[in-house]
N, C-alpha and C positions, 0 to 999 in steps of 0.2 A: 504494500500499500504506500502511496506517495502523494504529496501534495503537488498538484499540477498548477502551472501558470494560468490565471484567468485572462482570456483575451478581451481586451477592451475595445470599444467602438473606435474605429479609425486606425487601429493597429494592424488589422488583417481582414482581408475579404471573407474569411471563413464564416463570420457572423452573418453574412448575407447569402451563403450557400444553402441549397436545399440538401438535406440529409438523405443518405441511402438507407433502405431497409436493413435491419440486421438479419443475416441468414445463418451465421454460425453462433451457436450458443456453447461457447467453450470457456476455458480458464482465462483466455485473453479478454473476452467480454466481461467475465467476473472481475478481473483485475481493473478494467477501465471503470466499471460501476463502483468498485471499492475506492479507487482514486478519486472518482468524482464526489462521492459522498464525503470523504475525508476533506477534500478541497472546499466543498460547500460549508461544512461545519467549521473549518479553520477560518473561513471568511465571514462567519456569522450569517450566512444566507439561509433561505428556506427552500430554495430550489436551484437546480444547475442542469443545464442541457449540454449534451456532448460538444456542440459547436463552440461552447464558451471555454472549452479546454482544447480547441483546435481539432476536434475529431467530427467528421461529417457523417455520423450514425445516428439513427432515430432512436435515442435513449436519453431519459432524464431521471434525476433523482430528486426527491422532495421530502422534506420534513417540516411540517408547520406546528410540530410539537406532539404529534400523535405517533411518532416512529417513522423510520425510513420507508419510503415507497419508491420502488424502482419500476419504471414503465419502459418497456421495449416496444418499438413499433406501435406507438399509441394512436388511436383513432378516436375522435370525439363522435359518439353515437347520437347524443341528445344534449341540448343546453336550453336553459330558460331563466327568467327573472333577472334581467339585466340591471345592474346598478353601477354607480360611478364610485371609484375608490382611487386611492393614492398608491402608486407602484414605484419601486426603484429597481435597479438591476445591478448584479455584480459586474457586468461588462460596460456599465454606464455610471461609473462612480461619481458622486457628488451631485447627482441630479435625480429629481422626483417629479412625478406628474400625475394628473388625474387621467384615468382610463375607464372606459365603460367595458364591463365584462359580465359574463353570466355568473349568477350566484349558485347555480346548480348545473352540474354536468354529469353525464354517464360516459365513460371511456372504456373502450376494449384495448387491451394491450397484452404483451407477454412478459412472463417473468425471466429472469436470468437463465433458467433452464428451458425456456421455450414454451411453457404452459400458458394457454390463454386464460386471461382473467378479465373480469368486468368490475370497474370501480365506479361507485356512485359517490359524488362529492358535492359538499355545499359549502358556502361561505369562503373563507380564506383558502381552503384546500382547492376548491373549484377555480378560484381566481389564479392560484399559483399553477394549477395544471394548464390552464389556458395560456398563461404567460410563457411557460416553459415550452409547450407544444408549438407556439409561435416561433420559438428559436429554431425549431427543426425545419422550418420553411423560409428561414432567413428574415423573419420579421422581428423587430424589437419593439418593446412597448413605446419607445419614443415616436415610432411610425403611427401608433394609434393615439398618442397623447392628445387629450383635449387642451390641457393647459399645464404649463410648468408651475410648480409650486416651490416657494422658498422656505427659509427657516421660520418666518413669522406666519406661516400658513395656518389657518383654522379650518379643519375639516368640515365641521358642521356648516359653517358659513359658505364655504366654497360649494359644497353639495347643494345647498339651498338655492344659491345663485344659478347654478347649472340647471337645477330642476325648473326654476322660474323661467329661464331662457328657453328650455325645451318646450315648456307648456305654451309659451308664447308663439313659438314657431308652429306648433301643431294646431293652434286654434285658427 
């Protein structure tokens, strides 16, 4: 197990690449997943996708406090209940912004041994899954960012303003 260097936006085009499906479920994949988890924990992150460590493979690791979740070749089957929240990214240090994401998702993926699983997630886990899966297609949260937030940001005030603007647009 090793701590890998996290690729930052602007350093390498790998963050904009589309990842390949994982076909080999072997020790090399296990080592990559272990390294990704160690790297995520060392950086105090809650999610990390393979492109963030320079590897164009469809795998992510996530831990929002409920234990490590590894998703190989993940696909979103369903999503609903969209809300706006603040996100950051280990590949975009020092920046945060508001993004609209589903608060409920159902995902099909494989384990490190190749077994198919279905994960149903809500709240922060759902948001994190969507954020990390975007990385697998070369999409970063800054591409979907509604507005950048600064250190003096007030979450409740920001969300209230956004909702008021959206309601005005829909009327």
